[in-house]
Every structure is written in structure tokens, then in C-alpha cells.
N, C-alpha and C positions, 0 to 999 in steps of 0.2 A: 279161615274166617268165613262164616257161613253167609252173611249178608251185610251190606251197608245201606240197604234201602228197604223199608218195610214193604212187604208184598209176599205173595205166595208162589210166584213163578221163578224157576231157575233157568238162567240162560243156557246152561249146559245140558239141561234135561235131567240132571242127577238129583237125588234127594238131598235135602238140606236139613240140618238140625234146626228145629224150632222149639222155642220154649213159650210157656204161658206168661204173657206180660202182665204186670200189675195194672190195676184200674187206672185210667188216665194216661196210659203209655201206648196208645194205638197210633197208627199212621196219621189219622186226623188230628190227634192231640199234638203230634210232632209238628205238623203243618201250622197249627194254631200257635204253637210256641215260637216258631220261626217268624211268624207274622207279627207277633206281639213284641218280639225281641230281635230287632234288625241286626244286632251284632252279638253273636255267640262265640266269637273267636277268642275272647279274653285278651285281645291286644289292642283294644280301642279303635277298631276299624282300620288300622294300618295294615299294609301289605309288606311283610317282612321277607328278608332273604335268610333262609334257615339252612345251616350246615348240618351234615349228618350227626355231628357230635351234639349239637343243640337239640336236634330231633330226639336223639337217644336219651336225653335227660328227662323227657316228658313221657315216661313209660309206666305210670301208675294209674289206677282207676280214677283217682281224684285229680289227675293231671295227665290226660291222655291225648297225645298228638299222633297223627298217622300220615304217611305220605302215599298218595295215589297219583300215578302218572305225572310226577314232578310237582304236584301241589300238596301243601301241608295243611291239614285240617285239625282243629281242636275238637275231638269227638267226645270230650268229657260230658257235655250236656246230653249227648245222644246215647250214652251208654245204656240207660234204662229202657230206651226205645228200640233197641236192636233185637229183631225177631229171633236171631240165633243165640241170644243170651250174651251176657257180659264176658264170659270166659272165651267164647269164640272171637269176639271183637278184640279182646286183649292179645290174641295171637299176632296181631299186626301192629300193635301199639309201639311207638318209639322207633319205628324203622320204615323203610320203603316196603309197603305191602301190596304193590301193584301185581306182582306175580301171584300172590296168594289170592287176591281179589279176582283175578282173571280165571283162576282154576274153577271157580264156582259160578260167578255171575258177571262175566265181562260185559253183558248187555246193559246192566243197570246204570241209569243216569245219576250217578252219585254227585256229579257237578251241581245239579239243581238241588238235590236233597241236602247237601252239606254246604250250600253256597254261603249261608250266614255263619258258618264255622271256619271259613277260610282264614288261615294265618298268613300264608305267603307261598313262596316257591322254594324248592330244595335247590341249593347251590353247592358247588364244590368248596372245600375248605379254602379260606383266604390264605394266600401265600405272600408273606411280607418281603418286599424287595427294596433295595436301596433307592434313595430319591434320585440318584444320578442314573439309574438304569433306564433303558429305553422304554418309553411308555407306548404300548400298542394302542392305536386309536380304536375307539369303540366300533368304528365302521368295519374293522378287520374281522370282528366276530361274525358279522353278517355275511361278509364275503366268504368266509370259511363255511358258514352254515349253508349258503347257497350252493357251494360246490360239493356238498356231502354226497349227493347222488347224481352228479352231472359229469359226463365224460367229455363233453366238448366245451371249450372255453367260451365259444360264441353264445352258449346258452345262458351265460352269466353276465348280467349288466356290470359295467365297470363303474364302481363308485369311487374311484381314485380322485375324480374331479368333484369338488364340492359344489352342489347346486343348492343355493339358498332356498329354504322353505320345503325342500323335498324330504318327505319322511323316510327314515331308514326302515326297511322291511326285510324280514328273513323267514325262511321256512325250513322244516325238516320233516321227514316221514319215518314211520316205524310200522312194524307189523307183528302179529302173532298168528296162531294157526288159522284164525277165521276172520280177522279184521285188518284193515289198513287205516292208519291214523296219520293225518296231515296236520301239523301244528304250525300256525303262522304267528309270528311275534312282531309287534310294532316297537321299534327301539327308539322312537322319538318321544318328545313331550306332548305330542298331539293325542287327542282322545280317539279311542276305537269304539264305534257305536254299532249296535245291532242292526239298526235300520239302514245301514250302508253296506251290508253284506248280501251278496247274491251268489247263488251256486246253481249250476246246471249240469246235469249228468245225462247224456244221451248216448246210449250204448256204452262204449268204453271211453268216450270223450268227456273229460271233466274240465269245467271252466269255473273258476272262482274269482269274483271281483270284490275287492275291499276298498271302500272309499275312506280316505284319511285326508282331512282338510280339502284342498283343491286338487287332490291327486287320486288316481286309481292304481291299486296294485293287483296284479293278475297271477293266478296259477292256471296254466293251460296245458293239458297233457292228454295224450292217448294212453290210457292205463295199460299196463302190461297184460292184465287178464280181466275177466268179467267180474263185475260186482252187482249186487242188487240195487234197484232204484231207490229203495227205502233206506236212507242213511241219516246220520245224526250230525247236526251242526250246533256247536255251542260257542257262544261269544262271552268271554270274561272281560268285562269293561275295566275292572280294577287292574288286572294284570296285563291289559292290552294285548290279549292273545285270542286266537281263533283255533278251534279244533274241529276237524271234519273226520268223522269215523265211518268208513265204508266197510261193508260186509262182503267178503269173498263168496262167490258162487261155488268155487272149488276149495272147500275147506281142507287145510293140511298142506297145501302147496305153497312153498316159499317163493316170493317174488325176488328177482335179482336187482330190480330197479323199479321206480315208480311207473315208468313207461317211457314213451317217446314225447319229447317236449315239442309243443306247437308254437306258432308265431305269437309273440307277446308274453310268453311264459316268463315268470320271475322278473317282470318289468314294472316299474313305477312311472307312470306317465301323467301329464296334466289331464284332468277330467275333460277339459274342453277339446282336447285332441284325440281322446280315446275313441275306439271304434264303438258304434252303437250296435247292441245285440238285441234281437227280438225273439219271442217265443210264441207259439200258437196256444191260445187259451180258449176255454169253452165258456160261453155265457150260460150261467146256471140259474140266474134269477134277475128279474127286472121289477122294481118296485116304484110306484108313483108316490112322490112326496107332495108336490104341488102340481099345478097345471103345467108348469114348464120345468120341473125338477124331477129327475129320476135317479134312483140308485141302481147301479148295475153290479152284479156279483159275478166274478169270473173265477174259474178254477184253473190253476196252473197245471201244465203238463206234468206227468209223473217224472220225477227226477229233478224238478226245479224247486228251489228253496229261496224265499226272500221274506223280509219283513216290510210291511208298508210303512213308510216314514210318517210319523205323527204330523198331522196338519196337511198332508198331501192326499190327493185322490188319484 
């Protein structure tokens, strides 16, 4: 698969097959199409749980689904806009094409490009069990997820005691030759909003704070190795998930763990009791609005990421 995002750059630096697109099929045409049609998924705006078998049924040009990093997209409307041509895109249709995608352009922000085409998330096939069988509480999934890269039990909060109102949060991390990806999932009915996400990377120390209702969830770790300060943060409000993609400074070296966990890591705490964190900013502009009102513009330090909440200053 040569590209899933219109553009001329290859993340791997290798040449990519490109074809001449028909008139009205440029990048800007695709952007206009997504703006005029808020839902191109073909499932009515619902977020579905898609099994591999169901994904495999949508393997034709006129009915094309693709899975990238656990998310399933209906790329049927995008077929004619693909710079690499329809044949190249068809190589990944009806299956998990993440590895194929990463071979050529792992840097491409397909989440934004295909946001309006999101069908749902890929799940394991459903296993039917007897009604009398022991039902594993939903919380157990998150405890297992928390422990996937943890060696000491004290690093994992104990969710065996139900605390009313506290959202269930979990995370996992993965890697390829050049990137580290941290995925956080909110398993509660509460909403996950962009303007409540803050991330700071100072050297190898990473701190992510996610606000959900009246609580903060933290990822706090000294990373195993160095990464670049320029990283990608994507919040999917529909799926209630957050993805942080870091770029390794030493490409090709496999990490044995995410790193050393710091105080507060993997904890969900009331926002009123959470530690306050500050960062040095640079005043880059001061504009006078009235005689007693000014607009100050600050630049965040390199490695810091946040959205300013709407209605706040």
C-alpha cells in the first residue's frame, strides 16, 4: 500500500508509486468532501466492534474496509483520491494493513485524514459461553492491561474496591523499528475530551494527564531510551481513546519495557487532590484590546502539548 494520505513525502524516504488522479480528486477535494459529508463510514455514525471475519467481507472496490492500528475504516469513498492508485490501496482491503502501512509511511496521520470514514474498532471473535459460566467483570480487562508491561505489583492501582464515580482507565504500549505508541482507553461511560489532555516530555521523562469528569488519570515514566521532542498526540472522542506516538532517536533498537514508572503512574485520582504541575513558557506577543484589557500569547516549551479549553484563558 503506497499511501493512505495524499501528499508527496514518504516517511521512510523510499520512493512510492504515484498515479495521475482524475480531476476533482486532489487532496483539497478530499478535504472538501469530508467537510461537506461529516459521515463517510456508511454505518450511520455508529462506532462498531468489527471482527476479523466481518472485516474480511468488505474486500471489494465498491465495499472496502481496512484496519489500521486497531481501527477499522471504510475507505470506499477514498479509493479515487489515493495517490498510489486503487490497486495499491486494494492490497490492504479486508484485513489488518498496519504492517503494510508502516512499511512505507508510518509517519502519516491517517487518523485525521480518515476520521470521517471510521467504522469502529477491530475486536477478537465473540466466544459464546453458557449463561451459568463465571462472568469476568469489565474491570479485570483493565487490570490485565495495566500489568502488561509492569513488573512490580505496587505500580498497578488496585481496582478491586469499587469507588463510585471513578472512571476505569487503562493503557498499553507497542513499538516498531522507529516509534513507540502509547494507547490509553477510557472504559467508562464518561466522555473523553481533547481539551482535557496535557502531555509533557522533558528529556526521557514523560507525563500525560487526562481529565475525565472530576478525575485525572496519569501516565508518568522515565522512558527506557531517548525520543525526539516532536511527537504526535491524537484523541478519538468517539472511541474514548488517546494515542501518543513517540519517535525513537535510536531507530532499530527494541525496547524491553516502556521505562521506569514514576510516582503517580497509572493512577486515577480526584482532580482536587492531584499535584499541580507547571512549565516555563515564553511570552511572544502582547496585544492591547482596550485600555485595561490585553491579550498575551505564550509559547509552550518544546515537548509540551495541550489544547486550551474553549471558554478559558
